[in-house]
PLY file of the C-alpha trace (Angstrom):
ply
format ascii 1.0
element vertex 407
property float x
property float y
property float z
element edge 406
property int vertex1
property int vertex2
end_header
-19.79 24.70 -3.78
-21.31 28.04 -4.74
-17.91 29.67 -4.21
-16.23 27.37 -6.77
-19.16 27.70 -9.18
-19.00 31.50 -9.11
-15.20 31.42 -9.33
-15.29 29.27 -12.47
-17.99 31.49 -13.98
-15.98 34.68 -13.56
-12.81 32.93 -14.69
-14.52 31.92 -17.91
-15.89 35.43 -18.34
-12.40 36.97 -17.91
-10.90 34.58 -20.46
-13.65 35.56 -22.90
-12.85 39.20 -22.23
-9.21 38.59 -23.16
-10.25 36.60 -26.22
-12.28 39.52 -27.54
-9.13 41.66 -27.43
-6.83 39.11 -29.05
-5.68 41.58 -31.73
-4.29 44.10 -29.21
-3.10 41.50 -26.72
0.23 40.73 -28.47
1.12 44.42 -28.40
0.44 44.41 -24.67
3.15 41.76 -24.25
5.64 43.02 -26.85
5.67 46.69 -25.81
7.27 46.09 -22.33
9.91 43.86 -23.92
10.94 46.60 -26.35
11.03 49.37 -23.74
12.81 47.37 -21.05
15.22 45.89 -23.61
16.32 49.34 -24.78
16.83 50.57 -21.22
18.78 47.46 -20.19
21.00 47.75 -23.27
21.99 51.26 -22.22
22.67 50.17 -18.62
24.72 47.13 -19.62
26.83 49.20 -22.03
27.55 51.56 -19.13
28.68 48.79 -16.77
30.75 46.95 -19.38
32.98 49.93 -20.11
36.62 49.69 -19.07
37.43 50.40 -15.45
39.08 53.70 -14.51
42.76 53.80 -13.69
43.52 53.17 -10.02
44.27 56.08 -7.72
47.99 56.80 -7.78
49.60 57.86 -4.50
53.21 58.84 -3.88
55.25 58.03 -0.77
58.06 60.41 0.18
60.54 59.54 2.95
62.33 62.65 4.29
63.45 60.96 7.50
65.49 58.22 5.80
65.74 56.19 9.02
65.77 52.41 9.18
62.21 52.39 10.53
60.70 54.64 7.87
62.58 52.85 5.09
61.16 49.56 6.37
57.61 50.92 6.28
58.07 52.58 2.88
59.57 49.46 1.31
56.85 47.29 2.79
54.07 49.47 1.39
55.85 49.90 -1.94
56.31 46.14 -2.37
52.65 45.61 -1.54
51.98 48.14 -4.34
48.45 48.86 -3.23
46.09 49.50 -0.34
42.70 48.08 -1.15
41.82 47.39 -4.77
41.99 50.73 -6.56
44.82 52.54 -4.76
48.41 52.11 -5.91
51.23 53.50 -3.76
54.83 53.91 -4.82
57.87 55.55 -3.17
59.51 58.52 -4.86
61.43 61.69 -4.15
59.67 64.88 -3.13
60.65 66.61 -6.37
59.13 63.85 -8.46
55.99 63.86 -6.33
55.54 67.62 -6.82
55.98 67.35 -10.58
53.62 64.38 -10.74
50.95 66.37 -8.91
51.31 69.18 -11.44
51.05 66.70 -14.31
47.93 65.07 -12.78
49.75 61.75 -12.48
49.19 61.58 -8.72
46.07 62.13 -6.64
48.16 62.79 -3.52
51.47 61.99 -1.88
52.29 61.09 1.71
55.32 62.45 3.55
57.33 60.81 6.33
58.75 64.07 7.80
62.24 64.59 9.15
62.90 63.35 12.69
59.83 61.14 12.43
61.54 58.18 14.14
63.14 60.34 16.82
59.79 61.87 17.73
58.25 58.41 17.72
60.77 57.11 20.26
60.63 60.24 22.43
56.86 60.15 22.73
56.23 63.31 20.71
53.15 63.50 18.54
53.78 62.15 15.05
51.78 62.79 11.89
52.01 61.95 8.22
51.37 65.08 6.13
49.43 64.60 2.92
49.69 66.82 -0.13
46.60 66.44 -2.29
45.92 67.23 -5.90
43.42 70.14 -6.01
42.01 68.75 -9.25
41.23 65.42 -7.57
39.69 66.44 -4.27
37.62 63.27 -3.85
40.60 60.96 -4.24
42.67 63.16 -1.93
40.03 62.95 0.78
39.99 59.15 0.45
43.76 59.02 0.93
43.41 61.23 4.00
40.98 58.77 5.56
43.33 55.86 4.86
46.36 57.61 6.35
44.43 58.41 9.50
43.96 54.66 9.90
47.72 54.13 9.41
48.47 56.85 11.96
46.33 55.10 14.57
48.45 51.96 14.16
51.64 53.98 14.52
50.38 55.60 17.72
49.59 52.19 19.13
53.14 51.09 18.34
54.44 54.27 19.96
52.75 53.43 23.25
54.47 50.01 23.38
57.80 51.49 22.39
57.64 54.13 25.11
56.93 51.46 27.71
59.97 49.43 26.63
62.07 52.58 26.44
61.15 53.46 30.02
62.20 50.02 31.31
65.43 50.20 29.24
66.36 53.53 30.85
65.82 52.10 34.32
68.20 49.25 33.47
70.93 51.74 32.41
71.24 50.08 29.02
73.65 51.64 26.49
72.09 53.70 23.70
73.05 51.42 20.80
71.59 48.30 22.43
68.51 50.28 23.43
67.98 51.49 19.86
68.35 47.94 18.54
65.70 46.69 20.98
63.36 49.53 20.06
63.86 48.87 16.37
63.13 45.18 16.82
60.06 46.06 18.83
58.92 48.44 16.12
59.33 45.75 13.44
57.60 43.09 15.53
54.64 45.32 16.23
54.47 46.47 12.62
54.38 42.93 11.21
52.01 41.78 13.95
49.62 44.65 13.23
49.64 44.18 9.48
49.31 40.40 9.84
46.53 40.53 12.41
44.50 43.51 11.14
44.99 44.92 7.71
45.46 48.65 7.35
42.21 48.55 5.42
39.62 46.03 6.54
38.47 44.37 3.33
35.06 42.78 3.09
34.26 40.98 -0.08
30.86 41.95 -1.43
29.88 40.38 -4.69
28.18 42.89 -6.95
26.56 40.88 -9.69
25.56 44.05 -11.55
29.22 44.82 -12.30
30.67 41.29 -12.14
28.32 39.97 -14.83
26.11 42.86 -15.97
24.65 41.00 -18.96
23.41 38.12 -16.82
22.26 40.36 -13.97
20.28 42.78 -16.09
19.05 39.98 -18.31
17.37 38.42 -15.27
16.30 41.86 -14.05
14.70 42.72 -17.39
12.75 39.45 -17.39
11.61 40.12 -13.81
10.52 43.67 -14.71
8.73 42.52 -17.87
6.80 39.82 -15.98
5.79 42.44 -13.39
4.57 44.83 -16.09
2.63 42.00 -17.74
0.92 41.23 -14.44
-0.02 44.88 -13.98
-1.25 45.24 -17.56
-3.42 42.12 -17.67
-4.88 42.71 -14.22
-5.71 46.33 -15.03
-7.18 45.22 -18.35
-9.57 42.83 -16.58
-10.73 45.37 -14.00
-13.93 47.10 -15.05
-16.49 49.26 -13.33
-19.80 47.52 -12.71
-22.98 49.53 -12.68
-25.06 49.77 -9.52
-27.76 47.56 -11.01
-25.16 44.89 -11.91
-23.71 44.93 -8.38
-27.15 44.56 -6.87
-27.94 41.66 -9.18
-24.72 39.87 -8.27
-25.51 40.27 -4.58
-28.83 38.54 -5.13
-26.95 35.58 -6.60
-24.53 35.52 -3.67
-21.52 36.73 -5.64
-18.81 38.38 -3.52
-16.03 40.79 -4.46
-13.48 38.25 -3.24
-14.66 35.70 -5.81
-14.33 38.21 -8.63
-10.85 39.21 -7.50
-9.68 35.61 -7.21
-10.99 34.83 -10.70
-9.21 37.90 -12.07
-5.96 36.91 -10.35
-6.20 33.33 -11.65
-6.72 34.47 -15.26
-3.83 36.95 -14.93
-1.48 34.31 -13.50
-2.41 31.80 -16.20
-2.02 34.22 -19.09
1.20 35.81 -17.87
2.57 32.40 -16.86
2.43 31.13 -20.43
4.31 34.14 -21.77
6.74 34.05 -18.84
7.67 30.42 -19.57
8.33 31.12 -23.25
10.28 34.31 -22.55
12.36 32.64 -19.83
13.53 29.85 -22.11
14.45 32.43 -24.73
16.34 34.36 -22.04
18.12 31.19 -20.94
19.29 30.50 -24.48
20.45 34.09 -24.90
22.40 34.14 -21.63
23.81 30.66 -22.17
22.88 29.58 -18.64
22.71 25.84 -18.04
19.74 25.02 -15.81
18.32 21.58 -15.07
14.67 20.69 -14.50
14.89 21.16 -10.73
16.31 24.67 -11.15
13.53 25.59 -13.56
10.98 24.23 -11.09
12.45 26.35 -8.28
12.36 29.43 -10.49
8.74 28.71 -11.44
7.73 28.42 -7.76
9.57 31.63 -6.84
8.02 33.65 -9.67
4.58 32.18 -8.95
4.73 33.14 -5.26
5.99 36.60 -6.15
3.32 37.10 -8.81
0.53 36.02 -6.47
1.77 38.39 -3.75
2.04 41.22 -6.29
-1.52 40.65 -7.52
-2.72 40.67 -3.92
-1.20 44.13 -3.56
-3.03 45.30 -6.68
-6.28 43.82 -5.36
-5.90 45.55 -1.99
-5.49 48.90 -3.76
-8.57 48.11 -5.86
-10.59 47.62 -2.67
-9.27 50.77 -1.02
-9.53 53.16 -4.00
-12.90 53.22 -5.78
-11.90 55.75 -8.45
-10.59 54.10 -11.60
-7.98 56.79 -12.38
-6.70 56.96 -8.81
-6.65 53.18 -8.66
-4.49 53.00 -11.78
-2.17 55.60 -10.26
-1.93 53.55 -7.07
-1.14 50.41 -9.06
1.61 52.24 -10.96
3.14 53.64 -7.77
3.10 50.23 -6.10
4.74 48.62 -9.12
7.45 51.27 -9.31
8.26 51.08 -5.59
8.42 47.27 -5.62
10.70 47.18 -8.67
13.06 49.69 -7.05
13.11 47.79 -3.74
13.70 44.49 -5.56
17.07 45.64 -6.89
16.11 44.89 -10.49
16.49 48.55 -11.51
19.15 49.70 -9.03
21.12 47.00 -7.17
20.37 47.11 -3.46
24.11 47.34 -2.83
23.90 51.00 -3.89
21.06 51.77 -1.46
21.80 53.72 1.74
22.83 51.46 4.61
19.66 52.26 6.59
17.50 51.15 3.64
19.23 47.89 2.72
17.82 45.81 5.61
14.16 46.96 5.32
14.12 46.08 1.60
14.52 42.42 2.54
10.96 42.43 3.87
9.62 43.17 0.39
8.33 40.17 -1.55
9.75 41.70 -4.73
13.22 41.83 -3.19
12.86 38.29 -1.87
11.74 36.94 -5.24
14.46 38.68 -7.24
17.09 37.66 -4.69
16.35 33.96 -5.13
16.26 34.30 -8.90
19.82 35.61 -8.69
20.88 32.88 -6.28
19.56 30.09 -8.50
20.58 31.43 -11.91
23.77 33.38 -11.18
25.15 31.59 -8.12
23.96 28.06 -8.94
22.18 27.53 -5.62
20.73 24.04 -5.27
17.92 25.14 -2.98
15.51 28.04 -2.42
13.86 29.29 0.75
10.15 29.60 -0.02
9.07 30.28 3.56
9.34 34.13 3.50
7.27 34.36 0.31
4.74 31.86 1.65
4.33 33.88 4.84
3.95 37.11 2.87
1.30 35.48 0.69
-0.53 34.19 3.75
-0.58 37.67 5.29
-1.71 39.13 1.97
-4.60 36.69 1.54
-5.88 37.40 5.07
-5.74 41.13 4.39
-7.54 40.58 1.10
-10.31 38.53 2.73
-10.73 41.11 5.48
-11.00 43.99 3.01
-13.46 42.10 0.83
-15.73 41.41 3.84
-15.46 45.04 4.89
-16.39 46.19 1.40
-19.38 43.85 1.27
-20.68 45.27 4.55
-19.99 48.88 3.53
-22.04 48.46 0.36
-25.10 47.11 2.19
0 1
1 2
2 3
3 4
4 5
5 6
6 7
7 8
8 9
9 10
10 11
11 12
12 13
13 14
14 15
15 16
16 17
17 18
18 19
19 20
20 21
21 22
22 23
23 24
24 25
25 26
26 27
27 28
28 29
29 30
30 31
31 32
32 33
33 34
34 35
35 36
36 37
37 38
38 39
39 40
40 41
41 42
42 43
43 44
44 45
45 46
46 47
47 48
48 49
49 50
50 51
51 52
52 53
53 54
54 55
55 56
56 57
57 58
58 59
59 60
60 61
61 62
62 63
63 64
64 65
65 66
66 67
67 68
68 69
69 70
70 71
71 72
72 73
73 74
74 75
75 76
76 77
77 78
78 79
79 80
80 81
81 82
82 83
83 84
84 85
85 86
86 87
87 88
88 89
89 90
90 91
91 92
92 93
93 94
94 95
95 96
96 97
97 98
98 99
99 100
100 101
101 102
102 103
103 104
104 105
105 106
106 107
107 108
108 109
109 110
110 111
111 112
112 113
113 114
114 115
115 116
116 117
117 118
118 119
119 120
120 121
121 122
122 123
123 124
124 125
125 126
126 127
127 128
128 129
129 130
130 131
131 132
132 133
133 134
134 135
135 136
136 137
137 138
138 139
139 140
140 141
141 142
142 143
143 144
144 145
145 146
146 147
147 148
148 149
149 150
150 151
151 152
152 153
153 154
154 155
155 156
156 157
157 158
158 159
159 160
160 161
161 162
162 163
163 164
164 165
165 166
166 167
167 168
168 169
169 170
170 171
171 172
172 173
173 174
174 175
175 176
176 177
177 178
178 179
179 180
180 181
181 182
182 183
183 184
184 185
185 186
186 187
187 188
188 189
189 190
190 191
191 192
192 193
193 194
194 195
195 196
196 197
197 198
198 199
199 200
200 201
201 202
202 203
203 204
204 205
205 206
206 207
207 208
208 209
209 210
210 211
211 212
212 213
213 214
214 215
215 216
216 217
217 218
218 219
219 220
220 221
221 222
222 223
223 224
224 225
225 226
226 227
227 228
228 229
229 230
230 231
231 232
232 233
233 234
234 235
235 236
236 237
237 238
238 239
239 240
240 241
241 242
242 243
243 244
244 245
245 246
246 247
247 248
248 249
249 250
250 251
251 252
252 253
253 254
254 255
255 256
256 257
257 258
258 259
259 260
260 261
261 262
262 263
263 264
264 265
265 266
266 267
267 268
268 269
269 270
270 271
271 272
272 273
273 274
274 275
275 276
276 277
277 278
278 279
279 280
280 281
281 282
282 283
283 284
284 285
285 286
286 287
287 288
288 289
289 290
290 291
291 292
292 293
293 294
294 295
295 296
296 297
297 298
298 299
299 300
300 301
301 302
302 303
303 304
304 305
305 306
306 307
307 308
308 309
309 310
310 311
311 312
312 313
313 314
314 315
315 316
316 317
317 318
318 319
319 320
320 321
321 322
322 323
323 324
324 325
325 326
326 327
327 328
328 329
329 330
330 331
331 332
332 333
333 334
334 335
335 336
336 337
337 338
338 339
339 340
340 341
341 342
342 343
343 344
344 345
345 346
346 347
347 348
348 349
349 350
350 351
351 352
352 353
353 354
354 355
355 356
356 357
357 358
358 359
359 360
360 361
361 362
362 363
363 364
364 365
365 366
366 367
367 368
368 369
369 370
370 371
371 372
372 373
373 374
374 375
375 376
376 377
377 378
378 379
379 380
380 381
381 382
382 383
383 384
384 385
385 386
386 387
387 388
388 389
389 390
390 391
391 392
392 393
393 394
394 395
395 396
396 397
397 398
398 399
399 400
400 401
401 402
402 403
403 404
404 405
405 406
């Protein structure tokens, strides 16, 4: 009973503290919108520019055998390897002139006697001539051709086995060549049909697929986070020693003060977040029903509560006001980066992408994307609930420790 009474008392006191600053409070909410809006406008304009021309690669056949012509025609008809690499057959003279004119990033050569060496078991290679002005693209082509070469070597092993059995059967050369050619074609089509030369994995990058929607949601997420930090920091004040001693006599704990501060922050920011979200929804033209809005509200509430717990933990650990504000700023910056709202997690190093999923900021922003951008009809609240449960236990433990340390 005393806990609730003290909680309501400090909640009322915090609301009165905000009311006394009602003239400066609108600026506290408008300033992050202006700053984040300008930054997001620059980022969106960068992602909405036209895509670069695909990498152009030439294919030169100096062997002119049936096998190499089959491979060259097959690749030329496919027109591309991957999404941004276009390959076309041409003569060596045209390839050289195209390199000089910067029309090609590289060209691949099927050398003379390529097929003969393939059938005889000699080592085969596909030379690559790169454009010195486009070293990055040339290196990419080199990596792709090494993959092609591995497939050719696998085919060579099968061909040599068949060739060995054909020689033991004293088969005439023309029939033997026909069998080898058929084997080469069968293996080639089997390899391309079973495993692509390039293994494609579709990864949806919302930041480039729909940058306006992605960074619209990201900007709202960042603004809400900054509002939480601003209001919470605004409500934190240093109590004098005499005031702390007086509150102890009345049985007031640090945990009660923190919970009241968090409740006032959530209530105040929640009102502005609701208004700003509906404005964002109208601007993006996203059609959301009541259930979607309810899911979004739960996700942002769980994230906000976990974020405020992090701020409260730092407040308990760092007594200095300036250092505490620095710690709050560092925590906010790290969480926003890990969430993917500033830099999409797709661009993170591979070793960092999995650990970011254990951040409540990443979890919250992920489900905002799933509901708004991908029209998910459900949301998994369990990870955020578990993170909040862990946070509240840590907060209670630190508050008890601080009470004992001050005795």
